[in-house]
FILO-931599 format. One line per field, with one value per residue (C-alpha): x, y, z; residue in three letters; residue number from 1. Coordinates in nm, 4 decimals, always signed. Example, Ala and Ser with C-alpha at 12.3 -4.5 7.8 and 13.67 -1.06 7.14 Angstrom:
px	(+1.2300,+1.3670);
py	(-0.4500,-0.1060);
pz	(+0.7800,+0.7140);
aa	(ALA,SER);
i	(1,2);
This chain:
px	(-2.1677,-2.2404,-2.0720,-1.8611,-1.7370,-1.6651,-1.4596,-1.2822,-1.3073,-1.4769,-1.2751,-1.4524,-1.3631,-0.9979,-0.9901,-1.1235,-0.8633,-0.5832,-0.7257,-0.7488,-0.3782,-0.2802,-0.2519,-0.1066,-0.3159,-0.0786,-0.2136,-0.0094,-0.1634,+0.0480,+0.0709,-0.1703,-0.4394,-0.3686,-0.4094,-0.7620,-0.8847,-0.7494,-0.8180,-0.7194,-0.3897,-0.2977,+0.0567,+0.1245,+0.3980,+0.3322,+0.3588,+0.6695,+0.8566,+0.7490,+1.0484,+1.2907,+1.1090,+1.0680,+1.3007,+1.0909,+0.7706,+0.9265,+1.0270,+0.6578,+0.6437,+0.2660,+0.0270,-0.0434,-0.3673,-0.2804,-0.5250,-0.5354,-0.8106,-0.9654,-0.7662,-0.5344,-0.2217,-0.2859,-0.3025,+0.0403,+0.1682,+0.0330,+0.2119,+0.5429,+0.5124,+0.4040,+0.7011,+0.9248,+0.7860,+0.5315,+0.1917,-0.0368,-0.3796,-0.5251,-0.7886,-0.8953,-1.0116,-0.9503,-1.3031,-1.4715,-1.2109,-1.2813,-1.6435,-1.5243,-1.2825);
py	(-1.9922,-2.2672,-2.6043,-2.4896,-2.1855,-2.4055,-2.6519,-2.4118,-2.0715,-1.7639,-1.6975,-1.3694,-1.2286,-1.3285,-1.1839,-0.8531,-0.8508,-0.9125,-0.6539,-0.3920,-0.4470,-0.3859,-0.7463,-0.8251,-1.0529,-1.3116,-1.5058,-1.8223,-1.9264,-1.9319,-1.6093,-1.7389,-1.8037,-1.4716,-1.2820,-1.4191,-1.2555,-1.1586,-0.9457,-0.5847,-0.4991,-0.8609,-0.9809,-1.2860,-1.5243,-1.8747,-2.1503,-2.3110,-1.9768,-1.9114,-2.0605,-1.8623,-1.5357,-1.5648,-1.2717,-1.0488,-1.1513,-1.0974,-0.7427,-0.6563,-0.6788,-0.7273,-1.0146,-1.2179,-1.3656,-1.6404,-1.7330,-1.9453,-2.1054,-2.3373,-2.3104,-2.6082,-2.4255,-2.1352,-2.3861,-2.5146,-2.1579,-2.0663,-2.3652,-2.2672,-1.9034,-1.9876,-2.2242,-1.9331,-1.6864,-1.5013,-1.4230,-1.5797,-1.7256,-1.9338,-1.7165,-1.9998,-1.9399,-1.5868,-1.5341,-1.6266,-1.4279,-1.1204,-1.1273,-1.1131,-0.8206);
pz	(+1.9859,+1.7353,+1.7161,+1.4191,+1.6140,+1.9149,+1.7082,+1.4751,+1.6411,+1.5010,+1.1856,+1.1045,+1.4467,+1.4029,+1.0492,+1.1832,+1.4606,+1.2103,+0.9681,+1.2445,+1.3127,+0.9494,+0.8334,+0.4943,+0.2735,+0.1258,-0.1708,-0.2235,-0.5571,-0.8719,-1.0776,-1.3413,-1.0808,-0.9110,-1.2385,-1.2889,-0.9675,-0.6281,-0.3230,-0.4009,-0.2332,-0.1625,-0.2214,-0.4361,-0.3277,-0.4627,-0.2019,-0.3622,-0.3239,+0.0340,+0.2149,-0.0018,+0.0722,+0.4490,+0.5208,+0.2913,+0.4720,+0.8155,+0.7120,+0.6738,+1.0552,+1.0362,+1.0899,+0.7764,+0.6458,+0.3974,+0.1229,-0.1923,-0.4018,-0.1425,+0.1793,+0.1371,+0.0172,+0.2529,+0.5394,+0.4406,+0.4057,+0.7499,+0.9046,+0.7396,+0.8438,+1.2001,+1.2362,+1.1359,+1.3881,+1.1724,+1.3228,+1.0637,+1.0089,+0.7299,+0.5643,+0.3323,-0.0215,-0.1486,-0.2773,+0.0515,+0.2426,+0.0301,+0.1523,+0.5154,+0.4708);
aa	(UNK,UNK,UNK,UNK,UNK,UNK,UNK,UNK,UNK,UNK,UNK,UNK,UNK,UNK,UNK,UNK,UNK,UNK,UNK,UNK,UNK,UNK,UNK,UNK,UNK,UNK,UNK,UNK,UNK,UNK,UNK,UNK,UNK,UNK,UNK,UNK,UNK,UNK,UNK,UNK,UNK,UNK,UNK,UNK,UNK,UNK,UNK,UNK,UNK,UNK,UNK,UNK,UNK,UNK,UNK,UNK,UNK,UNK,UNK,UNK,UNK,UNK,UNK,UNK,UNK,UNK,UNK,UNK,UNK,UNK,UNK,UNK,UNK,UNK,UNK,UNK,UNK,UNK,UNK,UNK,UNK,UNK,UNK,UNK,UNK,UNK,UNK,UNK,UNK,UNK,UNK,UNK,UNK,UNK,UNK,UNK,UNK,UNK,UNK,UNK,UNK);
i	(1,2,3,4,5,6,7,8,9,10,11,12,13,14,15,16,17,18,19,20,21,22,23,24,25,26,27,28,29,30,31,32,33,34,35,36,37,38,39,40,41,42,43,44,45,46,47,48,49,50,51,52,53,54,55,56,57,58,59,60,61,62,63,64,65,66,67,68,69,70,71,72,73,74,75,76,77,78,79,80,81,82,83,84,85,86,87,88,89,90,91,92,93,94,95,96,97,98,99,100,101);
């Protein structure tokens, strides 16, 4: 285990665990960003709309991997979802995440 894994955990292992349990990929970028490229099958709910769509997300009844352009907005999204009882992880930037899926 490297220092990075020790400090931040093994993200790839957690992504695989979530994926094996049918996780939904939630892209929190705006629609314009999403339309320029996204993970196939991911759902787009922009970060500013997240709080208003919590009931929709909870109905998925699945773990969620949040992503965005760099990992900043998805980190905020993960905090909001976690605080509302959703099992979630910050997957970081969508392009890097797509390589791990």
